[in-house]
N, C-alpha and C positions, 0 to 999 in steps of 0.2 A: 217510411216502413209500411204505410197503409196500402201501398200499391202491390205488395207481395201477395195479398189475398186475391187480387184480380189476376195476377200473373199465374197463379197456381192452376187456374182453369185452362189457360192457354197451353201451359206445359203439362203434358199428360203424366201425372204422378202415379206411380204404382202403389195401389192401396190393397189392403186385404180384401175389400169388397170386390175390387176389380179382378183380383186373382181368383176369388171364389166364383164369380160369374163366368170368367174365362174357363175355369176348370169344369163347371157344369155344362157349358156349351160343348167343350171338347168331349166330355164324358157322354153327352147325348149323341154326338156324331159317331163316336166309336161304338156305342150301344146299337144305334140304328144300322151301322155297317155290319156289325156282328149278326144282327137279326136277319138282315138280307142274305148274309153268307150262309146262315143256317137253313134258309128256305130252300126247298128242293126245286 
């Protein structure tokens, strides 16, 4: 059962931290695109 901790890194588990980081990246891209869209 000790091998499970090593396998968890190989298998990309979805964690709250990962979702939060992904959400921040997506929000940043959307915000940047919106600012470029607003520029004359």
